[in-house]
C-alpha positions in Angstrom: -131.3 -100.2 -96.9 -130.1 -99.5 -100.6 -130.2 -102.2 -103.3 -127.5 -102.6 -105.9 -128.4 -103.4 -109.3 -126.6 -106.5 -111.0 -125.2 -104.2 -113.7 -125.5 -100.4 -114.2 -128.5 -99.3 -116.0 -128.9 -96.6 -118.3 -132.0 -94.0 -117.6 -134.4 -92.8 -120.1 -132.8 -89.3 -119.4 -129.1 -90.4 -120.0 -127.8 -91.3 -116.5 -126.4 -94.4 -115.1 -128.0 -96.1 -112.3 -125.7 -97.2 -109.3 -128.3 -97.9 -106.7 -131.5 -97.5 -104.8 -130.7 -96.3 -101.1 -133.8 -96.0 -99.4 -135.8 -97.2 -102.6 -135.1 -93.8 -104.3 -132.9 -94.6 -107.6 -129.5 -92.6 -108.3 -128.4 -91.3 -111.5 -124.8 -90.4 -112.5 -125.7 -88.0 -115.8 -122.8 -88.3 -118.5 -121.9 -84.5 -117.3 -120.4 -85.9 -114.4 -117.7 -87.8 -116.3 -116.6 -84.4 -117.8 -116.5 -82.6 -114.3 -114.4 -85.7 -112.9 -111.8 -85.5 -115.7 -111.8 -82.0 -114.8 -111.2 -82.3 -111.7 -108.7 -84.9 -111.8 -106.8 -82.5 -114.4 -106.6 -79.8 -112.5 -106.4 -81.4 -109.0 -103.0 -83.4 -110.1 -100.4 -80.4 -109.9 -101.6 -79.6 -106.4 -101.1 -83.5 -105.5 -97.6 -83.5 -106.7 -96.8 -80.5 -104.6 -98.1 -81.9 -101.7 -96.4 -85.5 -102.4 -93.2 -84.5 -104.8 -91.8 -88.2 -105.1 -95.7 -89.2 -106.3 -94.8 -89.3 -110.1 -97.8 -90.1 -112.5 -99.7 -91.4 -109.5 -101.0 -88.0 -108.9 -103.7 -88.1 -111.5 -104.9 -91.6 -109.6 -105.5 -89.7 -106.4 -107.0 -86.6 -108.1 -109.3 -88.9 -109.7 -110.2 -90.6 -106.1 -110.6 -87.0 -105.0 -113.2 -86.5 -107.8 -114.6 -89.9 -106.5 -114.8 -89.2 -103.1 -116.6 -85.4 -103.9 -119.3 -86.7 -105.6 -119.7 -89.5 -102.8 -119.8 -86.8 -100.4 -122.3 -84.7 -102.7 -124.6 -88.1 -102.5 -124.8 -88.0 -99.1 -125.7 -84.3 -99.1 -128.4 -85.5 -101.5 -129.5 -88.7 -99.2 -130.0 -86.2 -96.3 -132.7 -84.3 -98.1 -133.9 -87.6 -99.5 -134.1 -89.1 -96.0 -135.9 -86.1 -94.5 -138.6 -85.9 -97.4 -139.3 -89.2 -96.9 -139.7 -88.8 -93.3 -142.3 -86.2 -93.9 -144.1 -88.8 -96.1 -143.0 -86.5 -99.5 -142.1 -89.7 -102.4 -138.6 -88.7 -104.3 -138.5 -89.6 -107.6 -134.7 -89.9 -108.2 -131.1 -88.4 -107.4 -129.3 -87.1 -109.9 -125.4 -86.6 -109.7 -124.2 -84.4 -112.4 -121.9 -81.4 -113.6 -122.6 -79.1 -110.9 -123.3 -81.4 -108.2 -126.3 -83.2 -107.6 -129.9 -82.8 -107.4 -132.8 -84.5 -105.1 -136.5 -84.5 -107.2 -138.9 -84.4 -104.5 -142.5 -85.1 -106.1 -144.4 -83.0 -103.8 -143.7 -79.5 -102.1 -143.5 -79.4 -98.4 -146.9 -79.0 -96.8 -145.6 -76.2 -94.1 -142.8 -73.7 -93.9 -141.1 -75.8 -90.8 -140.9 -78.7 -93.3 -139.6 -77.0 -96.0 -136.8 -75.6 -94.3 -136.3 -79.2 -91.8 -135.6 -80.4 -95.6 -133.4 -77.8 -97.6 -131.2 -77.4 -94.2 -130.3 -81.1 -94.1 -127.9 -80.9 -97.1 -125.7 -78.4 -96.2 -125.6 -79.8 -92.5 -124.6 -83.3 -93.6 -121.7 -81.3 -95.6 -120.3 -79.6 -92.9 -120.4 -82.6 -90.7 -118.5 -84.3 -93.1 -115.9 -81.7 -93.6 -115.2 -81.9 -89.3 -115.4 -85.7 -89.8 -112.7 -85.2 -92.8 -110.7 -82.8 -90.5 -110.5 -84.8 -87.6 -109.5 -87.9 -89.0 -106.9 -85.9 -91.1 -106.0 -85.1 -87.6 -104.7 -88.6 -87.0 -103.0 -89.2 -90.3 -99.4 -88.9 -90.8 -97.6 -86.0 -92.9 -97.0 -86.5 -96.4 -99.2 -89.2 -97.4 -102.1 -89.8 -99.7 -104.5 -90.3 -97.4 -103.8 -87.1 -95.3 -103.8 -84.9 -98.5 -107.6 -86.5 -99.7 -108.6 -85.9 -96.1 -107.8 -82.5 -95.9 -109.0 -81.7 -99.5 -112.3 -83.8 -98.8 -112.9 -81.6 -95.3 -111.8 -78.1 -97.2 -114.2 -79.0 -100.3 -117.2 -79.8 -98.0 -117.0 -77.2 -96.0 -117.2 -74.8 -99.1 -120.1 -76.9 -100.2 -121.8 -76.7 -97.0 -120.7 -72.7 -96.9 -122.1 -72.1 -100.5 -125.3 -74.2 -100.5 -126.5 -71.9 -97.5 -126.2 -68.8 -99.4 -129.7 -67.1 -99.1 -131.1 -67.4 -102.6 -133.0 -70.1 -104.7 -132.5 -72.5 -106.1 -129.6 -73.0 -102.9 -130.8 -74.8 -100.4 -130.2 -71.6 -98.4 -132.8 -70.0 -100.8 -135.2 -72.6 -99.7 -134.7 -71.8 -95.8 -135.4 -68.2 -96.7 -138.1 -68.9 -98.7 -139.7 -71.2 -95.5 -138.9 -68.0 -93.0 -140.9 -65.4 -95.2 -143.4 -68.0 -95.8 -144.0 -68.3 -92.2 -144.2 -64.5 -91.7 -146.2 -64.1 -94.3 -148.6 -67.0 -94.8 -147.9 -67.1 -98.3 -145.8 -69.7 -99.6 -145.8 -67.4 -103.0 -144.1 -64.7 -101.0 -141.4 -66.7 -99.6 -140.0 -67.8 -103.2 -140.1 -64.3 -104.6 -138.2 -62.8 -102.0 -135.3 -65.6 -102.2 -135.8 -65.7 -105.7 -134.4 -62.3 -105.9 -132.1 -62.6 -103.5 -130.8 -65.8 -105.7 -130.3 -63.2 -108.7 -128.0 -60.9 -106.1 -125.8 -64.3 -105.2 -125.8 -64.9 -109.0 -124.3 -61.1 -109.4 -121.8 -61.9 -106.6 -120.9 -65.4 -107.8 -120.1 -64.2 -111.1 -118.0 -61.4 -110.0 -115.9 -62.8 -107.0 -113.0 -64.6 -109.2 -112.2 -60.7 -110.2 -112.6 -58.8 -106.9 -110.6 -61.8 -105.2 -107.9 -61.3 -107.8 -107.9 -57.7 -107.5 -107.7 -58.0 -103.8 -104.2 -60.2 -104.2 -103.1 -58.2 -106.9 -102.6 -60.9 -109.5 -104.6 -61.6 -113.2 -108.0 -63.7 -112.7 -107.4 -67.2 -113.3 -109.3 -68.3 -116.4 -111.0 -71.7 -114.8 -111.9 -69.5 -111.6 -113.8 -67.3 -114.3 -115.3 -70.0 -116.3 -116.4 -72.1 -113.4 -117.7 -68.7 -111.7 -119.7 -67.6 -114.6 -121.2 -71.3 -115.1 -122.3 -71.2 -111.2 -124.0 -67.7 -111.4 -125.7 -69.0 -114.5 -126.9 -72.0 -112.9 -128.1 -70.1 -110.0 -130.0 -67.0 -112.2 -131.6 -69.6 -114.0 -133.0 -71.8 -111.1 -133.9 -67.9 -109.5 -135.8 -67.0 -112.4 -137.7 -70.5 -113.1 -138.7 -70.0 -109.4 -140.2 -66.5 -110.2 -142.0 -67.9 -112.8 -143.2 -70.7 -110.6 -144.3 -68.1 -107.5 -146.9 -66.6 -110.4 -148.1 -70.1 -111.1 -148.4 -70.4 -106.8 -150.8 -67.3 -107.0 -153.1 -68.8 -109.6 -153.4 -72.4 -108.2 -155.5 -71.7 -104.9 -157.9 -70.2 -107.9 -158.1 -73.6 -109.7 -161.4 -75.1 -109.8 -162.6 -78.4 -111.4 -165.8 -77.1 -111.8 -165.2 -74.2 -113.5 -162.6 -75.4 -115.9 -164.2 -78.5 -116.8 -166.0 -78.4 -120.4 -169.5 -79.9 -120.7 -169.5 -83.5 -122.5 -172.0 -85.8 -123.6 -171.7 -89.6 -123.9 -171.8 -91.4 -127.1 -171.8 -95.2 -127.6 -168.8 -96.6 -128.9 -169.8 -96.9 -132.6 -171.3 -93.8 -133.1 -170.0 -92.3 -136.2 -168.2 -89.5 -135.8 -170.2 -87.1 -138.1 -173.1 -88.1 -135.9 -171.4 -87.3 -132.8 -170.2 -83.7 -133.8 -173.9 -83.2 -134.6 -175.0 -84.1 -131.2 -172.4 -81.9 -129.6 -173.3 -78.6 -131.5 -177.0 -79.2 -130.6 -176.1 -79.7 -127.1 -173.6 -76.9 -127.0 -171.2 -79.5 -125.1 -167.6 -79.3 -125.9 -166.7 -82.7 -125.0 -167.5 -86.5 -126.0 -167.1 -89.3 -123.6 -167.4 -92.8 -125.2 -170.1 -95.3 -123.0 -170.5 -99.0 -122.8 -173.9 -100.8 -123.1 -174.6 -99.5 -119.8 -173.8 -96.5 -119.4 -170.4 -96.5 -117.8 -167.7 -94.2 -119.2 -164.9 -96.0 -121.1 -163.3 -93.2 -123.1 -162.6 -89.8 -123.8 -162.4 -88.8 -127.5 -159.6 -87.0 -128.4 -159.9 -83.5 -129.9 -156.8 -83.4 -131.3 -157.7 -86.3 -133.3 -161.1 -85.2 -134.0 -159.5 -81.8 -135.7 -157.6 -84.0 -137.6 -160.5 -86.1 -139.0 -161.3 -85.0 -142.5 -165.3 -84.0 -142.9 -165.6 -86.3 -145.5 -164.2 -89.3 -143.5 -166.1 -88.4 -140.3 -169.8 -90.5 -141.4 -167.2 -93.5 -141.4 -165.4 -93.0 -138.2 -166.6 -94.3 -134.9 -166.0 -92.2 -132.2 -164.5 -95.2 -130.4 -161.6 -94.9 -132.8 -160.7 -91.7 -131.6 -160.9 -92.3 -127.8 -158.2 -93.1 -125.3 -159.1 -95.6 -122.3 -160.3 -93.7 -119.1 -157.5 -94.9 -116.3 -158.6 -94.8 -113.1 -156.1 -91.8 -112.4 -157.4 -89.8 -114.9 -161.2 -89.9 -113.2 -161.9 -86.4 -111.2 -163.7 -85.3 -108.9 -165.8 -82.2 -109.9 -165.6 -81.2 -105.9 -161.4 -80.6 -106.3 -159.7 -77.2 -106.6 -156.2 -75.7 -106.0 -153.3 -77.8 -105.0 -155.8 -80.9 -104.7 -157.1 -80.2 -108.3 -152.9 -79.9 -109.2 -152.0 -83.1 -107.7 -154.5 -85.2 -108.7 -153.9 -84.0 -112.8 -150.0 -84.6 -112.2 -150.6 -88.5 -110.9 -150.8 -89.5 -114.3 -150.5 -86.6 -116.8 -152.9 -86.7 -119.6 -154.5 -84.4 -122.5 -157.7 -85.0 -121.1 -159.6 -86.0 -117.9 -163.1 -87.0 -117.3 -164.7 -85.3 -114.1 -167.7 -86.8 -112.2 -170.0 -86.0 -109.2 -169.6 -87.6 -106.2 -172.4 -90.2 -107.2 -170.1 -91.1 -110.5 -172.2 -89.1 -112.9 -170.7 -87.6 -115.7 -169.8 -84.3 -115.2 -167.5 -83.2 -118.5 -164.3 -83.2 -119.9 -161.2 -81.2 -118.4 -158.4 -80.7 -120.9 -155.0 -80.2 -119.4 -154.5 -76.9 -121.7 -157.5 -75.5 -120.2 -155.8 -75.6 -116.9 -152.5 -74.8 -118.2 -154.1 -71.2 -119.6 -155.5 -70.8 -116.5 -152.4 -70.3 -114.5 -150.5 -68.9 -117.5 
């Protein structure tokens, strides 16, 4: 099922919302229009070679190819999305951009098998689209627009499917390789490291491929091929490097503990002057302030940055309640949480501080997101 908006809407990141298939918003970013223009211009001469009598309509045909190509990319991404949703993994959005598309899956797959299934779904869809387009082309008459488009879509989807199966992150084949290493070693981060280094190798190969191909056929390298190869290589290298950084974080996540990272906090009524609250804080040796109601229920967390920004001569006149942030239910964390469970709890609704409580609801302290970031950096 899909829900079509009454008019395109612009996303906060600058993309245009074009629909919500399976409830997942799909955005076209401004960079898509750049690549659509480049495809339209660069593919037009080829269209004219195939259809000499087409005249200026060559640009309409090449633009149609650009649209159909990115429709194929959308199908590729939707297959990732459908499999992820099938496994109970929320998908934030799909974006179509300069180099293709990306599905933003909110949580990592819990097993290597599910990780591999999600990853391979996209390339399989592209290869199936290539086969379908090829089959359709065999039924069409020669020297027609439909035949040119079908053959072009068959070839490009074949390239997209094969390219995405290359064994290096951030490509889908890299995710499959990562899942395989994860399965063998029982360590997710080991799979990420191996696949990320393979991704760097793939980036170098992609960068050199246009020049090596030109040498092989005995002609000068095509400038557009070289530039596009460099763009793809930089994308792969950057993604691989980000994956390596993520692997370092993955190693430390199992060691995280809410109880160990939490700052001990003391409860203070809303109208307590900041100077008095700070005196009690120093006296107790605690490091956090939790605003409580008359019956002792936590209602807010005093923001550390706001306290530091308040001049000492004003602190006797400023109530702590004015420097507090209301406690949202998603900002309450159980002291028993650790590892990935803790990370998931903190990323439900990001904040600078969280209230940490015992199983009986008693205040344990305040967990600062900066302390968690330092623990994994």
